[in-house]
N, CA and C of each residue as an Amber inpcrd file, in Angstrom:
protein
   522
 -49.9190000 -17.5220000 216.7640000 -49.2600000 -16.6080000 217.6850000
 -48.7820000 -15.4170000 216.8760000 -49.1950000 -14.2340000 217.2780000
 -48.9050000 -13.0460000 216.4910000 -47.5410000 -12.4680000 216.8010000
 -46.9710000 -12.7720000 217.9300000 -45.6370000 -12.2660000 218.2260000
 -44.7990000 -13.3710000 218.8640000 -43.5190000 -13.2400000 218.6760000
 -42.6010000 -14.2380000 219.2220000 -41.7790000 -13.5990000 220.3230000
 -41.4360000 -14.3670000 221.3220000 -40.6480000 -13.8530000 222.4430000
 -39.2480000 -14.4280000 222.3690000 -38.2810000 -13.5440000 222.4710000
 -36.8890000 -13.9780000 222.4510000 -36.4240000 -14.0650000 223.9010000
 -35.9350000 -15.2100000 224.3000000 -35.5020000 -15.4130000 225.6950000
 -34.1350000 -16.0600000 225.7260000 -33.7040000 -16.4080000 226.8850000
 -32.4660000 -17.1540000 227.0520000 -31.2360000 -16.2960000 226.8650000
 -30.3240000 -16.7840000 226.0390000 -29.0490000 -16.1000000 225.8680000
 -29.2210000 -14.7260000 225.2420000 -30.2310000 -14.5950000 224.3790000
 -30.4500000 -13.2760000 223.7850000 -30.8980000 -12.2720000 224.8440000
 -31.7270000 -12.7160000 225.7610000 -32.2190000 -11.8230000 226.8040000
 -31.0720000 -11.3730000 227.6940000 -30.1680000 -12.2960000 228.0530000
 -29.0440000 -11.9100000 228.9040000 -28.1060000 -10.9520000 228.1700000
 -27.9930000 -11.1320000 226.8500000 -27.1590000 -10.2240000 226.0650000
 -27.7670000  -8.8260000 226.0260000 -29.0510000  -8.7830000 225.8580000
 -29.7090000  -7.4850000 225.7660000 -29.8070000  -6.7860000 227.1150000
 -29.7420000  -7.5160000 228.2240000 -29.7820000  -6.9040000 229.5510000
 -28.5370000  -6.0640000 229.8140000 -27.4350000  -6.3870000 229.1370000
 -26.2130000  -5.5970000 229.3050000 -26.3590000  -4.2160000 228.6800000
 -27.3020000  -4.0730000 227.8380000 -27.4880000  -2.7940000 227.1550000
 -28.7090000  -2.0620000 227.7050000 -28.7520000  -1.8750000 229.0250000
 -29.8900000  -1.2300000 229.6800000 -29.9670000   0.2530000 229.3240000
 -28.8940000   0.8150000 228.8620000 -28.9010000   2.2490000 228.5740000
 -29.7090000   2.5740000 227.3180000 -29.9190000   1.5880000 226.4850000
 -30.6740000   1.8280000 225.2610000 -32.1580000   1.6340000 225.5190000
 -32.9590000   2.4940000 224.9780000 -34.4070000   2.3590000 225.1420000
 -34.9740000   1.3770000 224.1190000 -34.3950000   1.3460000 222.9500000
 -34.8930000   0.4700000 221.8910000 -33.7440000  -0.3880000 221.3630000
 -34.0580000  -1.5500000 220.8820000 -33.0670000  -2.4530000 220.3250000
 -33.2780000  -2.4920000 218.8160000 -32.1860000  -2.4050000 218.0680000
 -32.2590000  -2.4530000 216.6120000 -31.9360000  -3.8650000 216.1330000
 -32.8430000  -4.4510000 215.3810000 -32.6540000  -5.7980000 214.8700000
 -32.9630000  -5.7840000 213.3790000 -31.9380000  -6.0190000 212.5420000
 -32.0780000  -6.0220000 211.0910000 -32.6900000  -4.7260000 210.5690000
 -32.3500000  -3.6260000 211.1550000 -32.8440000  -2.3470000 210.6550000
 -34.2110000  -1.9710000 211.1830000 -34.8280000  -2.7930000 212.0560000
 -36.1460000  -2.4900000 212.5940000 -36.0000000  -2.1700000 214.0780000
 -36.7060000  -1.1940000 214.5320000 -36.6560000  -0.8200000 215.9420000
 -37.6850000  -1.6710000 216.6890000 -37.2170000  -2.3670000 217.7270000
 -38.0950000  -3.2300000 218.5140000 -38.1030000  -2.6730000 219.9420000
 -39.2370000  -2.1940000 220.4180000 -39.2700000  -1.6010000 221.7660000
 -39.1360000  -2.6730000 222.8560000 -38.4830000  -2.2810000 223.9740000
 -38.3690000  -3.1730000 225.1230000 -39.6000000  -2.9760000 225.9970000
 -40.2540000  -4.0460000 226.3400000 -41.4440000  -3.9580000 227.1770000
 -41.2660000  -4.8470000 228.4210000 -41.3380000  -4.2580000 229.6230000
 -41.3150000  -4.9690000 230.9110000 -40.1590000  -5.9590000 231.0340000
 -39.0020000  -5.6090000 230.5700000 -37.8500000  -6.4620000 230.7350000
 -37.7570000  -7.5970000 229.7310000 -38.7780000  -7.8470000 228.9780000
 -38.6840000  -8.8990000 227.9700000 -38.7250000  -8.2410000 226.5940000
 -38.0350000  -8.8310000 225.7220000 -37.9390000  -8.2950000 224.3700000
 -38.9340000  -9.0240000 223.4880000 -39.8380000  -8.2960000 222.8860000
 -40.8140000  -8.9260000 222.0040000 -40.5710000  -8.4660000 220.5850000
 -40.7320000  -9.3950000 219.7110000 -40.5970000  -9.0960000 218.2920000
 -42.0010000  -8.9690000 217.7430000 -42.3060000  -7.8660000 217.0910000
 -43.6550000  -7.7120000 216.5540000 -43.9820000  -8.8170000 215.5750000
 -45.2430000  -8.9090000 215.2160000 -45.6840000  -9.9640000 214.3160000
 -44.9690000  -9.8770000 212.9760000 -45.0790000 -10.9350000 212.2030000
 -44.3780000 -11.0550000 210.9220000 -44.7730000  -9.9430000 209.9460000
 -45.9910000  -9.4840000 210.0350000 -46.4520000  -8.4290000 209.1340000
 -45.6700000  -7.1390000 209.3360000 -45.2380000  -6.8940000 210.5320000
 -44.5330000  -5.6500000 210.8230000 -43.0420000  -5.8060000 210.5640000
 -42.4750000  -6.9980000 210.7680000 -41.0470000  -7.2060000 210.6090000
 -40.5860000  -7.0510000 209.1630000 -41.4100000  -7.4260000 208.2270000
 -41.0120000  -7.3550000 206.8270000 -41.5170000  -6.0750000 206.2130000
 -40.7040000  -5.5060000 205.4220000 -41.0850000  -4.2680000 204.7490000
 -42.1440000  -4.5710000 203.7080000 -43.1030000  -3.7420000 203.6690000
 -44.1200000  -3.9220000 202.6320000 -43.9300000  -2.8320000 201.5860000
 -44.1100000  -3.2190000 200.3590000 -43.9700000  -2.2940000 199.2510000
 -45.3390000  -2.0350000 198.6650000 -45.5310000  -0.8390000 198.2510000
 -46.8170000  -0.4680000 197.6660000 -47.0210000  -1.2130000 196.3660000
 -48.1670000  -1.8100000 196.2270000 -48.4610000  -2.5430000 195.0040000
 -49.1440000  -1.6530000 193.9760000 -49.5040000  -0.4820000 194.3860000
 -50.1920000   0.4370000 193.4770000 -49.2280000   1.3050000 192.6880000
 -47.9980000   1.3140000 193.1250000 -47.0270000   2.1980000 192.4850000
 -46.5700000   1.6210000 191.1580000 -46.6830000   2.3730000 190.1140000
 -46.2860000   1.9490000 188.7720000 -44.8830000   2.4670000 188.4810000
 -44.1430000   1.6960000 187.7030000 -42.8330000   2.1530000 187.2540000
 -43.0340000   3.2930000 186.2660000 -42.1520000   4.2730000 186.2640000
 -42.3060000   5.3570000 185.2820000 -42.1120000   4.8260000 183.8750000
 -42.9200000   5.2940000 182.9820000 -42.8490000   4.8440000 181.5890000
 -41.8390000   5.6780000 180.8350000 -41.1370000   5.0080000 179.9400000
 -40.1910000   5.7160000 179.0880000 -40.9520000   6.4890000 178.0340000
 -40.4010000   7.6240000 177.7150000 -41.0140000   8.3630000 176.6160000
 -40.5630000   7.7360000 175.3160000 -41.5090000   7.5210000 174.4430000
 -41.1810000   6.9150000 173.1630000 -40.5850000   7.9720000 172.2530000
 -39.4820000   7.5790000 171.6470000 -38.8320000   8.4760000 170.6970000
 -39.6250000   8.4570000 169.4030000 -39.9600000   9.6130000 168.9450000
 -40.6850000   9.7030000 167.6890000 -39.6720000   9.6290000 166.5720000
 -39.8190000   8.6020000 165.7570000 -38.8700000   8.4250000 164.6640000
 -39.2800000   9.3030000 163.4980000 -38.3000000   9.9500000 162.9580000
 -38.5750000  10.7610000 161.7800000 -38.7060000   9.8340000 160.5790000
 -39.4540000  10.2520000 159.5880000 -39.5800000   9.3900000 158.4090000
 -38.2110000   9.2010000 157.7650000 -37.9590000   8.0220000 157.2100000
 -36.6430000   7.7710000 156.6230000 -36.3720000   8.7270000 155.4730000
 -35.1180000   9.1460000 155.4270000 -34.7140000  10.0580000 154.3660000
 -34.7740000   9.3230000 153.0310000 -35.2930000   9.9880000 152.0620000
 -35.4120000   9.3880000 150.7460000 -34.0520000   9.4710000 150.0730000
 -33.4930000   8.3220000 149.7790000 -32.1870000   8.2760000 149.1310000
 -32.3610000   8.5550000 147.6410000 -31.4750000   9.3530000 147.1380000
 -31.5060000   9.6490000 145.7130000 -30.8730000   8.4650000 144.9980000
 -31.6270000   7.7770000 144.1830000 -31.0520000   6.6120000 143.5200000
 -29.9790000   7.0190000 142.5210000 -28.8430000   6.3370000 142.6250000
 -27.7630000   6.6110000 141.6860000 -28.0270000   5.8660000 140.3890000
 -27.5430000   6.4300000 139.3290000 -27.6700000   5.7710000 138.0510000
 -26.7620000   4.5560000 138.0820000 -27.3150000   3.4080000 137.7700000
 -26.5360000   2.1780000 137.8120000 -25.5410000   2.1720000 136.6610000
 -24.2750000   2.1290000 137.0260000 -23.2270000   2.1830000 136.0150000
 -22.0100000   1.4320000 136.5660000 -21.3180000   0.6840000 135.7340000
 -20.1530000  -0.0530000 136.2330000 -18.9490000   0.8380000 136.5190000
 -18.9900000   2.0880000 136.0590000 -17.8810000   3.0130000 136.2650000
 -18.3910000   4.1730000 137.1190000 -17.7450000   4.4070000 138.2490000
 -18.1510000   5.5140000 139.1190000 -16.9510000   5.9760000 139.9480000
 -17.1600000   7.0130000 140.7330000 -16.1190000   7.5270000 141.6350000
 -16.3630000   6.9680000 143.0310000 -15.2890000   6.6310000 143.7220000
 -15.4300000   6.1800000 145.0980000 -15.3160000   7.3740000 146.0310000
 -15.3490000   7.1310000 147.3330000 -15.3360000   8.2250000 148.3120000
 -14.0020000   8.9730000 148.3400000 -12.9330000   8.3550000 147.8580000
 -11.6260000   9.0120000 147.8080000 -11.4090000   9.7930000 146.5280000
 -12.3510000   9.7180000 145.6030000 -12.2360000  10.4640000 144.3530000
 -11.6510000   9.6830000 143.2000000 -11.2930000   8.4100000 143.4150000
 -10.7510000   7.5970000 142.3380000 -11.8930000   7.0140000 141.5120000
 -11.6240000   6.7590000 140.2480000 -12.5870000   6.1130000 139.3830000
 -12.4890000   4.6130000 139.6250000 -13.6480000   3.9600000 139.8060000
 -13.6580000   2.5160000 140.0020000 -14.4530000   1.8590000 138.8780000
 -14.0190000   0.6780000 138.4820000 -14.6670000  -0.0820000 137.4170000
 -15.0430000  -1.4480000 137.9790000 -16.3160000  -1.8030000 137.8650000
 -16.7630000  -3.1360000 138.2630000 -16.6130000  -4.0520000 137.0580000
 -15.8730000  -5.1410000 137.2380000 -15.5210000  -6.0310000 136.1300000
 -16.0220000  -7.4320000 136.4260000 -16.5800000  -8.0840000 135.4020000
 -16.8940000  -9.5190000 135.4800000 -15.8840000 -10.2260000 134.5790000
 -14.9040000 -10.8800000 135.1990000 -13.7980000 -11.5010000 134.4570000
 -14.1840000 -12.8850000 133.9430000 -13.6950000 -13.1850000 132.7670000
 -13.9010000 -14.5080000 132.1490000 -12.5350000 -15.0240000 131.7100000
 -11.8010000 -15.6680000 132.6330000 -10.4460000 -16.1210000 132.3030000
 -10.4580000 -17.3570000 131.3990000  -9.3110000 -17.5920000 130.7810000
  -9.1320000 -18.7760000 129.9420000  -9.5630000 -18.5820000 128.4990000
  -9.7570000 -17.3420000 128.0550000 -10.1550000 -17.0880000 126.6640000
  -8.9280000 -17.1170000 125.7560000  -9.1670000 -17.1810000 124.4290000
  -8.0500000 -17.1700000 123.4720000  -7.4420000 -15.7870000 123.3410000
  -8.2990000 -14.7480000 123.3920000  -7.8280000 -13.3670000 123.2620000
  -8.4680000 -12.5190000 124.3470000  -7.7220000 -11.5370000 124.8470000
  -8.2890000 -10.6000000 125.8170000  -9.1500000  -9.5910000 125.0790000
 -10.2870000  -9.2720000 125.6830000 -11.1820000  -8.3020000 125.0560000
 -12.3610000  -8.0060000 125.9580000 -13.0440000  -6.9010000 125.6530000
 -14.2420000  -6.5180000 126.3970000 -15.4360000  -7.1160000 125.6630000
 -16.1840000  -7.9540000 126.3600000 -17.3130000  -8.6350000 125.7230000
 -18.5850000  -7.8040000 125.7760000 -18.8410000  -7.1450000 126.9000000
 -20.0380000  -6.3060000 126.9960000 -19.8710000  -5.2740000 128.0900000
 -20.6450000  -4.1980000 127.9880000 -20.7020000  -3.1670000 129.0250000
 -22.1660000  -3.0800000 129.4340000 -22.5070000  -3.6650000 130.5830000
 -23.8850000  -3.6530000 131.0660000 -24.0200000  -2.6510000 132.2110000
 -25.2150000  -2.5940000 132.7710000 -25.4610000  -1.6660000 133.8800000
 -24.7740000  -2.1240000 135.1640000 -24.4990000  -3.4340000 135.2820000
 -23.8900000  -3.9540000 136.5070000 -22.3730000  -4.0320000 136.4450000
 -21.8310000  -4.4790000 135.3060000 -20.3900000  -4.7100000 135.2310000
 -19.9200000  -4.6850000 133.7880000 -18.6140000  -4.5710000 133.6400000
 -17.9690000  -4.6510000 132.3260000 -17.4750000  -6.0860000 132.1810000
 -17.9560000  -6.7880000 131.1650000 -17.5150000  -8.1520000 130.9220000
 -16.1920000  -8.1570000 130.1710000 -15.1790000  -8.8250000 130.7300000
 -13.8460000  -8.8570000 130.1230000 -13.3970000 -10.3060000 130.0170000
 -13.0940000 -10.7510000 128.7870000 -12.4920000 -12.0700000 128.6160000
 -10.9810000 -11.8950000 128.7080000 -10.3380000 -12.8160000 129.3980000
  -8.9040000 -12.6870000 129.6930000  -8.1600000 -13.8880000 129.1220000
  -7.0880000 -13.6030000 128.3960000  -6.2800000 -14.6680000 127.7810000
  -5.2060000 -15.1490000 128.7510000  -5.6380000 -15.6460000 129.9050000
  -4.7140000 -16.1970000 130.9020000  -5.5040000 -17.1500000 131.7880000
  -4.8460000 -18.1820000 132.2930000  -5.5490000 -19.1170000 133.1820000
  -5.7840000 -18.4860000 134.5580000  -6.8530000 -18.9100000 135.2360000
  -7.1610000 -18.3230000 136.5520000  -6.3670000 -18.9730000 137.6870000
  -5.0650000 -19.0640000 137.5510000  -4.2500000 -19.6610000 138.6120000
  -3.0450000 -18.7820000 138.8920000  -2.6570000 -18.7430000 140.1380000
  -1.4890000 -17.9820000 140.6070000  -1.5650000 -16.4990000 140.2680000
  -2.7520000 -15.9500000 140.1130000  -2.9100000 -14.5240000 139.8410000
  -2.5590000 -14.1110000 138.4340000  -2.3790000 -15.0690000 137.5380000
  -2.0240000 -14.7260000 136.1520000  -3.1490000 -13.9520000 135.4800000
  -4.3950000 -14.3530000 135.7110000  -5.5310000 -13.6720000 135.0970000
  -5.6640000 -12.2440000 135.6320000  -5.3730000 -12.0450000 136.9010000
  -5.4460000 -10.6980000 137.4780000  -4.3950000  -9.7850000 136.8520000
  -3.1830000 -10.2820000 136.6710000  -2.1150000  -9.4830000 136.0440000
  -2.4750000  -9.1520000 134.6040000  -3.0150000 -10.1260000 133.8920000
  -3.4130000  -9.8910000 132.5030000  -4.5660000  -8.8920000 132.4350000
  -5.5010000  -8.9510000 133.3830000  -6.6150000  -8.0000000 133.4230000
  -6.1120000  -6.5720000 133.6180000  -5.1960000  -6.3750000 134.5410000
  -4.6450000  -5.0340000 134.7980000  -3.8790000  -4.5430000 133.5620000
  -3.0850000  -5.4300000 132.9450000  -2.3350000  -5.0370000 131.7560000
  -3.2690000  -4.6690000 130.6090000  -4.3270000  -5.4650000 130.4110000
  -5.2540000  -5.2070000 129.3210000  -6.0500000  -3.9090000 129.5510000
  -6.5090000  -3.6820000 130.7900000  -7.2690000  -2.4520000 131.0750000
  -6.3820000  -1.2250000 130.9440000  -5.1010000  -1.3220000 131.2930000
  -4.1800000  -0.2020000 131.1030000  -4.0050000   0.0850000 129.6180000
  -3.9610000  -0.9500000 128.8070000  -3.8370000  -0.7710000 127.3630000
  -5.1030000  -0.1150000 126.7920000  -6.2760000  -0.5550000 127.2040000
  -7.5410000  -0.0040000 126.6950000  -7.7090000   1.4530000 127.1120000
  -7.3870000   1.7750000 128.3470000  -7.5680000   3.1340000 128.8550000
  -6.3820000   4.0380000 128.5510000  -5.3430000   3.4850000 127.9080000
  -4.1390000   4.2320000 127.5390000  -3.4820000   4.8500000 128.7680000
  -3.2720000   3.9960000 129.7760000  -2.6300000   4.4090000 131.0230000
  -1.4900000   3.4520000 131.3370000  -0.6740000   3.8010000 132.3490000
   0.3660000   2.9000000 132.8330000  -0.2830000   1.8310000 133.7120000
   0.3690000   0.6550000 133.7910000  -0.1500000  -0.4110000 134.6530000
  -0.1630000   0.0190000 136.1160000   0.7410000   0.8840000 136.5020000
   0.8020000   1.3350000 137.9000000  -0.3780000   2.2340000 138.2740000
  -1.1060000   2.7430000 137.2790000  -2.2690000   3.5930000 137.5550000
  -3.5440000   2.7800000 137.7660000  -3.4840000   1.4830000 137.5480000
  -4.6510000   0.6240000 137.7320000  -4.3230000  -0.4070000 138.8020000
  -5.2270000  -0.5240000 139.7660000  -5.0080000  -1.4660000 140.8680000
  -6.2520000  -2.3130000 141.0730000  -6.0340000  -3.5710000 141.4150000
  -7.1320000  -4.4750000 141.7350000  -7.4960000  -4.2550000 143.2020000
  -8.6500000  -3.6530000 143.4400000  -9.0350000  -3.3010000 144.8030000
  -9.7420000  -4.4500000 145.5190000 -10.6620000  -5.1410000 144.8250000
 -11.4060000  -6.2550000 145.4230000 -11.5370000  -7.3790000 144.4110000
 -11.6840000  -8.5960000 144.9160000 -11.9850000  -9.7270000 144.0690000
 -10.7920000 -10.4400000 143.4910000  -9.7140000 -10.5460000 144.2180000
  -8.5200000 -11.2170000 143.6780000  -8.7700000 -12.6990000 143.3980000
  -9.7210000 -13.3220000 144.0980000 -10.0080000 -14.7380000 143.8890000
 -11.4370000 -14.9610000 143.3970000 -12.0420000 -13.9260000 142.8290000
 -13.4210000 -14.0150000 142.3660000 -13.5020000 -13.5570000 140.9170000
 -14.5870000 -13.9080000 140.2660000 -14.7810000 -13.4070000 138.8940000
 -15.2590000 -11.9640000 138.8940000 -15.9730000 -11.5630000 139.9450000
 -16.4170000 -10.1720000 140.0670000 -15.3260000  -9.3790000 140.7670000
 -14.8120000  -8.3750000 140.0800000 -13.6620000  -7.6180000 140.5820000
 -13.9680000  -6.1310000 140.5820000 -13.1910000  -5.3970000 141.3510000
 -13.2960000  -3.9440000 141.3940000 -11.9140000  -3.3730000 141.1290000
 -11.7880000  -2.6200000 140.0430000 -10.5170000  -1.9980000 139.6730000
 -10.5520000  -0.5240000 140.0420000  -9.4380000  -0.0160000 140.5530000
  -9.3170000   1.4100000 140.8740000  -8.3850000   2.0520000 139.8520000
  -8.8530000   3.1390000 139.2390000  -8.0710000   3.8620000 138.2420000
  -7.6090000   5.1690000 138.8720000  -6.3010000   5.3330000 139.0030000
  -5.7170000   6.5330000 139.6010000  -5.1810000   7.4260000 138.4920000
  -6.0720000   8.2310000 137.9490000  -5.6560000   9.1610000 136.8910000
  -6.6380000  10.3230000 136.8610000  -6.3980000  11.2290000 135.9410000
  -7.2560000  12.4050000 135.8030000  -8.4750000  12.1270000 134.9290000
  -8.6380000  10.8980000 134.4640000  -9.7840000  10.5670000 133.6190000
 -11.0740000  10.6200000 134.4290000 -12.1300000  11.1430000 133.8010000
 -13.4360000  11.1710000 134.4440000 -14.1250000   9.8130000 134.2220000
 -15.1390000   9.4890000 135.0210000 -15.8650000   8.2340000 134.7980000
 -16.5090000   8.1770000 133.4140000 -16.9520000   9.3100000 132.9030000
 -17.5700000   9.3450000 131.5690000 -16.5580000   9.0020000 130.4910000
 -15.3430000   9.5210000 130.6430000 -14.2870000   9.2410000 129.6590000
 -13.8770000   7.7660000 129.7100000 -13.7760000   7.2060000 130.9070000
 -13.4240000   5.7920000 131.0470000 -14.5060000   4.9280000 130.4120000
 -15.7680000   5.2440000 130.6660000 -16.8700000   4.4710000 130.0910000
 -16.8920000   4.5800000 128.5680000 -16.5760000   5.7580000 128.0530000
 -16.5210000   5.9610000 126.5990000 -15.4410000   5.0810000 125.9700000
 -14.2660000   5.0180000 126.5970000 -13.1730000   4.1990000 126.0580000
 -13.5030000   2.7080000 126.1340000 -14.1770000   2.3010000 127.2190000
 -14.5610000   0.8880000 127.3430000 -15.5850000   0.5070000 126.2720000
 -16.5360000   1.3810000 126.0100000 -17.5530000   1.0860000 124.9900000
 -16.9420000   1.0580000 123.5860000 -15.9570000   1.9190000 123.3480000
 -15.2860000   1.8980000 122.0360000 -14.5540000   0.5760000 121.8400000
 -13.8920000   0.0940000 122.8850000 -13.1820000  -1.1800000 122.7940000
 -14.1600000  -2.3460000 122.6090000 -15.3220000  -2.2650000 123.2670000
 -16.3100000  -3.3430000 123.1350000 -16.9010000  -3.3800000 121.7360000
 -17.0240000  -2.2070000 121.0820000 -17.5950000  -2.1430000 119.7470000
 -16.6280000  -2.6520000 118.6760000 -15.3390000  -2.5690000 118.9230000
 -14.3720000  -2.9840000 117.9110000 -14.0650000  -4.4550000 117.9170000
């Protein structure tokens, strides 16, 4: 059956609305024919969408080639973004005497004459580096690595990174 007929209570309800030529049902206009209300076949009642219509494609962003980063010279002493000199240190606590063991491309090796408990080694490291660089202890701060062997010290003074590295190498040679 291609069409369905609505009768009974719906028909009596729609008879009260004789002034309207068409009846709206779910957004579809259904014409009144000869006093009976007919609903068109199922194909007409449901909206059909075009199957040929494609979604618009996004334009692909053309990526620029990655910027070539200028490689920095690997050095344990450099300036940070705030302008302070920073020293990368590899601490070796529990030694008999404090001293600089080596200056490599990655870090400055420092043996510390203090046990690695309760921050004693960190205090001794700051005191020893202040002595080597001929600065006050308040000018040297432990920035990173309070519980690690790899530490980062910040030097707040007018010394350049080259001068700091020169003093560290002199101490390592002696």
